[in-house]
C-alpha positions as a Markdown table, in Angstrom:
| # | Residue | x | y | z |
|---|---|---|---|---|
| 1 | Met | 115.9 | 113.1 | 96.8 |
| 2 | Asn | 112.3 | 112.1 | 95.8 |
| 3 | Asp | 109.4 | 113.4 | 97.8 |
| 4 | Leu | 108.2 | 110.0 | 99.0 |
| 5 | Lys | 104.9 | 111.3 | 100.2 |
| 6 | Leu | 104.2 | 112.7 | 96.7 |
| 7 | Glu | 105.3 | 109.4 | 95.1 |
| 8 | Ala | 102.8 | 107.5 | 97.4 |
| 9 | Ala | 100.1 | 109.9 | 96.4 |
| 10 | Lys | 100.8 | 109.4 | 92.7 |
| 11 | Ala | 100.5 | 105.6 | 93.2 |
| 12 | Ala | 97.2 | 106.1 | 95.1 |
| 13 | Leu | 95.8 | 108.2 | 92.3 |
| 14 | Lys | 95.9 | 105.2 | 90.0 |
| 15 | Phe | 93.3 | 103.4 | 92.2 |
| 16 | Ile | 90.7 | 106.2 | 91.8 |
| 17 | Lys | 88.2 | 105.8 | 88.9 |
| 18 | Pro | 85.7 | 108.3 | 87.5 |
| 19 | Tyr | 82.4 | 108.5 | 89.4 |
| 20 | Gln | 83.6 | 106.8 | 92.5 |
| 21 | Thr | 82.9 | 108.0 | 96.0 |
| 22 | Ile | 86.2 | 108.3 | 97.9 |
| 23 | Gly | 87.0 | 108.9 | 101.5 |
| 24 | Leu | 90.2 | 110.7 | 102.7 |
| 25 | Gly | 91.9 | 111.1 | 106.0 |
| 26 | Ala | 94.5 | 113.7 | 107.0 |
| 27 | Gly | 98.1 | 114.5 | 106.4 |
| 28 | Ser | 100.6 | 115.7 | 103.8 |
| 29 | Thr | 100.3 | 112.6 | 101.6 |
| 30 | Ile | 96.5 | 113.0 | 101.5 |
| 31 | Ala | 97.0 | 116.7 | 100.6 |
| 32 | His | 99.2 | 115.7 | 97.7 |
| 33 | Leu | 96.5 | 113.3 | 96.5 |
| 34 | Val | 93.9 | 116.1 | 96.6 |
| 35 | Thr | 96.1 | 118.3 | 94.4 |
| 36 | Leu | 96.7 | 115.4 | 92.0 |
| 37 | Val | 93.0 | 114.7 | 91.6 |
| 38 | Ala | 92.2 | 118.4 | 91.1 |
| 39 | Ala | 94.6 | 118.4 | 88.2 |
| 40 | Asp | 92.8 | 115.5 | 86.5 |
| 41 | Asp | 89.8 | 117.0 | 84.8 |
| 42 | Glu | 87.8 | 113.8 | 84.5 |
| 43 | Leu | 88.3 | 112.8 | 88.1 |
| 44 | Ala | 87.8 | 116.3 | 89.4 |
| 45 | Ala | 84.4 | 116.6 | 87.6 |
| 46 | Ser | 83.0 | 113.2 | 88.5 |
| 47 | Val | 84.4 | 111.9 | 91.9 |
| 48 | Thr | 82.6 | 112.6 | 95.1 |
| 49 | Phe | 84.7 | 113.0 | 98.3 |
| 50 | Thr | 84.2 | 112.9 | 102.0 |
| 51 | Ser | 86.7 | 113.2 | 104.8 |
| 52 | Ser | 87.3 | 112.6 | 108.5 |
| 53 | Ser | 89.5 | 115.7 | 108.6 |
| 54 | Phe | 88.4 | 119.3 | 108.9 |
| 55 | Lys | 91.6 | 120.4 | 107.1 |
| 56 | Thr | 91.3 | 117.9 | 104.3 |
| 57 | Thr | 87.6 | 118.9 | 103.8 |
| 58 | Gly | 88.7 | 122.5 | 103.5 |
| 59 | Leu | 91.4 | 121.6 | 100.9 |
| 60 | Leu | 88.9 | 119.6 | 98.8 |
| 61 | Ala | 86.5 | 122.6 | 98.8 |
| 62 | Gln | 89.4 | 125.0 | 97.9 |
| 63 | Asn | 90.2 | 122.9 | 94.9 |
| 64 | Gly | 86.6 | 122.9 | 93.7 |
| 65 | Leu | 86.0 | 119.2 | 94.3 |
| 66 | Arg | 82.7 | 117.7 | 95.2 |
| 67 | Val | 82.4 | 117.1 | 99.0 |
| 68 | Thr | 79.7 | 115.3 | 100.9 |
| 69 | Ala | 79.4 | 115.0 | 104.7 |
| 70 | Pro | 80.2 | 111.5 | 106.1 |
| 71 | Ala | 76.7 | 111.3 | 107.7 |
| 72 | Leu | 75.1 | 111.4 | 104.3 |
| 73 | Leu | 76.9 | 108.3 | 103.0 |
| 74 | Ser | 76.6 | 104.6 | 103.8 |
| 75 | Asn | 79.4 | 103.2 | 101.6 |
| 76 | Leu | 82.6 | 104.3 | 99.9 |
| 77 | Asp | 84.6 | 102.8 | 97.1 |
| 78 | Ile | 87.9 | 103.5 | 98.7 |
| 79 | Tyr | 89.1 | 105.2 | 101.9 |
| 80 | Phe | 92.7 | 106.4 | 101.8 |
| 81 | Asp | 94.5 | 107.4 | 105.0 |
| 82 | Gly | 98.0 | 107.6 | 106.4 |
| 83 | Cys | 99.1 | 106.4 | 109.9 |
| 84 | Asp | 101.9 | 106.7 | 112.4 |
| 85 | Gln | 102.9 | 103.1 | 112.1 |
| 86 | Phe | 101.6 | 99.9 | 110.4 |
| 87 | Asp | 102.7 | 96.2 | 110.5 |
| 88 | His | 103.0 | 93.4 | 107.9 |
| 89 | Gln | 99.4 | 92.4 | 108.5 |
| 90 | Leu | 98.3 | 96.1 | 107.9 |
| 91 | Asn | 97.3 | 96.7 | 111.5 |
| 92 | Ala | 97.9 | 100.4 | 112.1 |
| 93 | Leu | 98.2 | 103.0 | 114.8 |
| 94 | Lys | 96.8 | 106.4 | 114.1 |
| 95 | Ser | 97.6 | 108.4 | 117.2 |
| 96 | Gly | 98.4 | 112.0 | 116.2 |
| 97 | Gly | 95.2 | 113.6 | 114.9 |
| 98 | Gly | 92.7 | 112.5 | 117.5 |
| 99 | Ile | 90.1 | 111.9 | 114.8 |
| 100 | His | 90.3 | 108.1 | 114.7 |
| 101 | Thr | 86.6 | 107.6 | 115.5 |
| 102 | Thr | 85.4 | 109.2 | 112.3 |
| 103 | Glu | 88.4 | 107.7 | 110.4 |
| 104 | Lys | 87.2 | 104.2 | 111.6 |
| 105 | Ile | 83.6 | 105.0 | 110.5 |
| 106 | Leu | 84.8 | 105.9 | 107.0 |
| 107 | Ala | 87.2 | 102.9 | 106.8 |
| 108 | Ser | 84.4 | 100.5 | 107.8 |
| 109 | Met | 82.1 | 101.7 | 105.1 |
| 110 | Ala | 84.7 | 101.4 | 102.4 |
| 111 | His | 85.0 | 98.5 | 99.9 |
| 112 | Glu | 88.8 | 99.1 | 100.2 |
| 113 | Phe | 90.7 | 100.8 | 103.0 |
| 114 | Ile | 94.2 | 101.7 | 101.6 |
| 115 | Leu | 97.0 | 103.0 | 103.8 |
| 116 | Ile | 99.4 | 105.3 | 102.1 |
| 117 | Gly | 102.7 | 106.7 | 103.2 |
| 118 | Asp | 106.5 | 106.5 | 103.2 |
| 119 | Ala | 108.5 | 103.4 | 104.1 |
| 120 | Gly | 109.4 | 104.8 | 107.5 |
| 121 | Lys | 105.9 | 104.0 | 108.7 |
| 122 | Tyr | 106.3 | 100.3 | 108.1 |
| 123 | Thr | 107.4 | 97.9 | 110.8 |
| 124 | Asn | 107.2 | 94.1 | 111.1 |
| 125 | Lys | 105.4 | 94.4 | 114.4 |
| 126 | Leu | 103.6 | 97.4 | 116.0 |
| 127 | Asp | 105.5 | 98.7 | 119.1 |
| 128 | Thr | 105.3 | 101.3 | 121.8 |
| 129 | Thr | 106.8 | 104.2 | 119.8 |
| 130 | Tyr | 103.3 | 105.9 | 119.6 |
| 131 | Pro | 100.6 | 105.9 | 122.2 |
| 132 | Leu | 97.2 | 104.3 | 121.9 |
| 133 | Val | 94.7 | 107.1 | 121.9 |
| 134 | Ile | 91.1 | 106.6 | 123.2 |
| 135 | Glu | 88.1 | 108.9 | 122.8 |
| 136 | Val | 86.1 | 109.1 | 126.0 |
| 137 | Leu | 82.7 | 110.4 | 126.9 |
| 138 | Pro | 83.2 | 113.4 | 129.3 |
| 139 | Ala | 80.9 | 111.9 | 131.9 |
| 140 | Ala | 83.0 | 108.7 | 132.0 |
| 141 | Leu | 86.4 | 110.3 | 132.1 |
| 142 | Gln | 87.3 | 109.6 | 135.7 |
| 143 | Ile | 86.0 | 106.1 | 135.8 |
| 144 | Val | 87.8 | 105.3 | 132.5 |
| 145 | Leu | 91.1 | 106.7 | 133.8 |
| 146 | Lys | 90.6 | 104.6 | 137.0 |
| 147 | Arg | 89.9 | 101.5 | 135.0 |
| 148 | Leu | 92.9 | 102.0 | 132.7 |
| 149 | Ala | 95.2 | 102.5 | 135.7 |
| 150 | Ala | 93.9 | 99.2 | 137.2 |
| 151 | Asp | 94.0 | 97.2 | 134.0 |
| 152 | Phe | 97.4 | 98.5 | 132.7 |
| 153 | Pro | 99.5 | 99.3 | 135.8 |
| 154 | Gly | 102.7 | 99.7 | 133.9 |
| 155 | Ala | 101.3 | 102.2 | 131.4 |
| 156 | Lys | 101.6 | 105.9 | 131.4 |
| 157 | Ile | 98.1 | 107.4 | 131.0 |
| 158 | Asn | 97.7 | 111.1 | 130.1 |
| 159 | Gln | 94.6 | 113.1 | 129.3 |
| 160 | Arg | 95.5 | 115.1 | 126.2 |
| 161 | Met | 95.7 | 118.8 | 127.1 |
| 162 | Ser | 95.7 | 121.8 | 124.8 |
| 163 | Thr | 98.9 | 123.8 | 124.2 |
| 164 | Gln | 96.9 | 126.6 | 122.5 |
| 165 | Lys | 94.4 | 127.3 | 125.3 |
| 166 | Asp | 93.8 | 126.4 | 128.9 |
| 167 | Gly | 92.1 | 123.1 | 129.3 |
| 168 | Ala | 91.6 | 119.7 | 127.6 |
| 169 | Val | 91.7 | 118.8 | 123.9 |
| 170 | Val | 88.2 | 118.1 | 122.8 |
| 171 | Ser | 87.5 | 115.8 | 119.9 |
| 172 | Asp | 85.3 | 116.7 | 116.9 |
| 173 | Asn | 82.5 | 114.8 | 118.7 |
| 174 | Gly | 82.8 | 116.8 | 121.9 |
| 175 | Asn | 84.7 | 114.1 | 123.8 |
| 176 | Met | 88.0 | 113.8 | 125.8 |
| 177 | Leu | 91.1 | 112.2 | 124.4 |
| 178 | Val | 93.5 | 110.1 | 126.5 |
| 179 | Asp | 96.9 | 108.9 | 125.5 |
| 180 | Ile | 98.1 | 105.5 | 126.8 |
| 181 | Phe | 101.9 | 104.9 | 126.6 |
| 182 | Phe | 102.4 | 101.1 | 127.1 |
| 183 | Glu | 105.6 | 99.5 | 128.2 |
| 184 | Glu | 104.6 | 96.6 | 126.0 |
| 185 | Leu | 101.6 | 96.0 | 123.8 |
| 186 | Leu | 99.2 | 93.2 | 124.5 |
| 187 | Pro | 98.4 | 90.9 | 121.6 |
| 188 | Leu | 96.6 | 93.2 | 119.2 |
| 189 | Asp | 93.4 | 91.1 | 119.1 |
| 190 | Glu | 93.2 | 91.2 | 122.9 |
| 191 | Leu | 94.0 | 94.9 | 123.1 |
| 192 | Asn | 91.5 | 95.8 | 120.5 |
| 193 | Ile | 88.6 | 94.2 | 122.5 |
| 194 | Lys | 89.8 | 95.0 | 126.0 |
| 195 | Ile | 89.9 | 98.8 | 125.5 |
| 196 | Lys | 86.6 | 98.8 | 123.6 |
| 197 | Met | 84.8 | 97.0 | 126.5 |
| 198 | Ile | 85.5 | 99.7 | 129.0 |
| 199 | Pro | 82.2 | 101.6 | 129.5 |
| 200 | Gly | 82.6 | 105.2 | 128.3 |
| 201 | Val | 85.2 | 104.5 | 125.7 |
| 202 | Val | 84.0 | 105.6 | 122.3 |
| 203 | Glu | 86.9 | 104.3 | 120.2 |
| 204 | His | 90.6 | 103.8 | 120.2 |
| 205 | Ser | 93.3 | 104.5 | 117.6 |
| 206 | Leu | 94.4 | 100.9 | 116.8 |
| 207 | Phe | 93.0 | 99.9 | 113.4 |
| 208 | Tyr | 93.0 | 96.2 | 113.8 |
| 209 | Gly | 92.3 | 94.0 | 110.7 |
| 210 | Met | 90.7 | 96.9 | 108.8 |
| 211 | Ala | 93.1 | 97.9 | 105.9 |
| 212 | Thr | 93.0 | 95.9 | 102.7 |
| 213 | Lys | 96.1 | 97.4 | 101.0 |
| 214 | Ala | 99.1 | 99.6 | 101.8 |
| 215 | Ile | 101.0 | 101.8 | 99.4 |
| 216 | Ile | 104.6 | 102.3 | 100.5 |
| 217 | Ala | 107.0 | 104.8 | 98.9 |
| 218 | Gly | 110.6 | 104.2 | 99.5 |
| 219 | Glu | 113.9 | 105.0 | 97.9 |
| 220 | Asp | 113.7 | 101.8 | 96.0 |
| 221 | Gly | 110.3 | 102.7 | 94.6 |
| 222 | Ile | 106.6 | 101.9 | 95.3 |
| 223 | Lys | 105.5 | 98.7 | 97.0 |
| 224 | Ile | 101.9 | 97.6 | 97.3 |
| 225 | Ile | 101.1 | 95.3 | 100.2 |
| 226 | Glu | 97.9 | 93.3 | 100.2 |
| 227 | Ser | 96.1 | 92.2 | 103.3 |
| 228 | Ala | 96.3 | 88.4 | 104.0 |
| 229 | Gln | 92.9 | 88.5 | 105.6 |
């Protein structure tokens, strides 16, 4: 059986050109892409990378690739990232890593935001398999939790807690993370705005209308989906 994540990374490699500035997210498909770039002498010597992920940044450095902090950049040629689920309009949920704020910053500064992954991530319509994750300022945590409970009475709302230490999971930005398990998703345009308008919310993990392409690896080969927007 083919390693579909590796096949997706091979397809993504074809979009990278010498001397570009490339952003990378997290995950095993991205790790494959780093390894493939490192094996290409021309790309390895000329491309500049940045990443939303501590682990990916370390992997880039270990492979001798040029890495720049996101704060030092204002634009990217391409941002590549995986997701938990994405739909036919390339709206995506990225709920696992809790680094969606930096991921969105990099995606927004990129000329192209390309989702990469295996066919199991694709669905015609986003559903409630994965939670929506929000990053919340610590001082606003209780009022945000109260507001969420009032606005979404059917949802299960959990502050993300650490399994490795006593206490809450803290984001890279020093904020709290809250998982919202909906019974049913609101229309995505409405959900995107409604959550953002709650004072104290930094960002949420719905990437609405941001991706320009998706590279999907399945048993029947590679498919490239273009955004209709």
